[in-house]
N, C-alpha and C positions, 0 to 999 in steps of 0.2 A: 252754308257758312259765309259765303260771299255776301249774300243779301243782308245778313245780320252783322256784317262788319268783322267777321272772324277769318276772312280769306283774302284780305287785301295786302298781305305781307309778301308781296312778290310771289314767288313760287315755292318758298322754303317750307311751307307747312305740308303735312301729309295725312291722309286718311287710309287706314288699312282695314279691309273687310274680308274676313275669312269666309271661304266658300263652304256651305253645308255639306255638299257632296264630295268636296276635296279639302278636308280639314287641315292639310299641310300646305295649302295654297291660299294666297290672298290677292285681292284686287287692290291696286294703288293708283293714285293719280300720277300721270307722267310728269317727270321733271321738266320744267319750262312752260307748262300749261298753267295759267292762272285758273283759280276755281271757277270763275265765270266763263271760262273757255272750255272747261272739261266736259266731255260727253261720255256716254256709255262706251262708245267704240274707241275713245282715246285712253281708257283705263288699261293698265297692263297687269298681267298675271305674274306673280312671283311665288315660286315654290321655296319653302323654307324648312322642309322636313329633314329628317336624319340623312346624313350623307351629303348635304348641300353645304357650300361655303357660307360664311357668316352673312355675306351680302345677298344670299339667295340666288336662285336661278330664274332667268326670264323664260317664260313659256310662250312660244310663238304659235301663230295660227296654223302653221304646217306641222305642228307637233314636236318640233325640235326645241332644244333648250340651250341657252348660253348663259354664262355668269352675268349677273346683274351689274350694270355699270353706272357710275354716278352721273353720267349725262342723260340717263334714261329715268332712273328712279332715285329717290332719296335713300341711298343705301345706309345712311346713318340710322334711319328709322327701322330698317329690316331686322337687325339683331334684337332691338328692344321689342318690336312687335312679336318676333319669334318667342322671346322669353315670356312675354305676357300671355300669349296664346297657349303656350305649353303649361304655364302655371294655372291658367284659368280656362278649362275646357268649355265653360258656359259663355265666354266672351267671344263675340263674332265681329265686333266693330271697335276700332281704336282710332282716336283722333289725337294728333299732335299739332298744337297751334300756339300762337304767341299774341293773344289779345293784350293790348297795352295795359288795361286795368289789372289783368292777371299778372303780367310781368312786374308791375309796380308793387303789388301786394307780396309777390314772391321775394322781393328784396327786403321785406320787413322782418325783424327778428321774431315777432310773434305770429307772423303769417296771417292766415285768414281768421278773422274775429267774428264772433256771433253777434252781428249787428243788424241782421235782416232775416226775414222769413226764409229767404233762399239759403242763408247760412244755417238756419235752424234745421231744415230737413236734410242738410248735408252734414250734420253734426257727426263727427267721428269717422266720416267716410272720405275725407280729403287729407292726403298725406303730403309730404314735401321731401325733397332730397337735393343735395348740392348738384349743380350742373357740371358735367365733365364733357368737354367737347370731343375728347378722344373716344367716348362711348365704349370704354373697356368692359371686360367681363363683369367686374365688380359693380359697375354702373347698371348694366342690364339686369343683373341678379337682384340688386337692391330695389330697383323700380318694380320688377316682377314680384318680388317678395311682398311688397306693400299691397299690390293688387291681389296676391294670393291670400292675404289676410282680410280681404273684403273691401278694400278701398275702391271708390268709384272714380277718383281722380288723384293725381299726384302733381304738385307744383314743383317745377324745377327752378331753383333759386337763380334769379337774374335772367331767366330764359323764357319759360312758358309753362305748358301744361300737357299732360297725357290724360285723356278721359276715355273710359271704356263703357261698354254696354253689351247686352245680349243681342242687340240689334242697332241699326243706324239711328233709329229714333231715340233709343235710350242714351247712347253716347252723346248725341247732339243735345239732348235734354240736360245731361250733366254739364256739358261745356257751357251751355246758355246760362244756367243758374249759378255756376261757379263764377262766371264773368259778371253776372248781375250782382252777386254778393260782394265781389271785389270792387265794383263801381260804387256801390252804396258805401262800402267801408271808406274808400278814398274821399268821397264827398263828405261823409260824417267827420272824418279826421280833419279835413280842410276847413271845417267850420270853426275850429278852435275851441269848441264847447266841450265840457266834460261828457264822456260817453257812458251810456247805460249798458253794462255788460252783464247779462243774466248769470246767476251762479250755476255751477255744473249740474247740481241736482235738478234745477229747473230746465236746463237744456236737455238733459236725459229724458225727462218726462215729456217735454214738448216733442222731442224726436219720436218717442214711442207713440204718443197720441197721433202724430201726423202720419207716420208710415202705416199705422194700423187702421186709420180711418177709411171707411168705405166711400167717403165723399170725394176722394181724389186719388190719382195715381201718380207715382213718381218715376215712371219709366218712359215718359214721352208719348204714351199711346193716346192721351186726350188731345194733345197738340199737333200730332204728326199730320193728320189730315189737312189742317189749316196751313201748315208749313208747305206741304206739297202743292196745295192750291195756289198759294202765294208764289211758289217757284214756277208753276205753270203759267201764271199771269205775267210775271216779270222777266223770266228767263226761259222761255219755251225752247225746246230743241235739245235739252240736255240728255234726253233718253235715246237719241239717235246715235 
């Protein structure tokens, strides 16, 4: 995320990765570590299952647990992550980020428009919701409900995005292309020229043709190897 410009927002963004062998536990980046500083050993484990407080429980190397604290993890993300994971058993990776193009489009009344191929294959899979800094129960439930209905991303008005996937490669793929679609939209709008917006029936057919095509995959699997090689070249040591 850092290499592609999605992780330069100080340390406020978070990634939550659910463990396959511990489905009520997730890995998170530690608060205060920038994404370019984060390594495997700096990640923290947070248990969010039944009986835990909303902010979760930190799991320590010696097997003990203590309530998660805001100086260690972004505890605002934990309740939202918990709600999404509980609503979507197939989701194992959640990204919360604030790319500038996404934040700008999230301020617009009509939100994301179908102005690029990236927007075409995300047709009907990007939701939106008002941002609530208090992160109350209604907020968490409303976000999780949209993912429960099959959304791949939800834009938070004036704030940022939650993107999900069955794996890290899929959630990153979704984030990358939502951001690309937003960047294209802003550039097209800034031209001042009339925009060509396809009709709904055309978008629905385009979406069906694209996601059913054997020529491509929309889960990040084709791109992930290259992303990892790029990471190894430019930021080695993250796996330590």
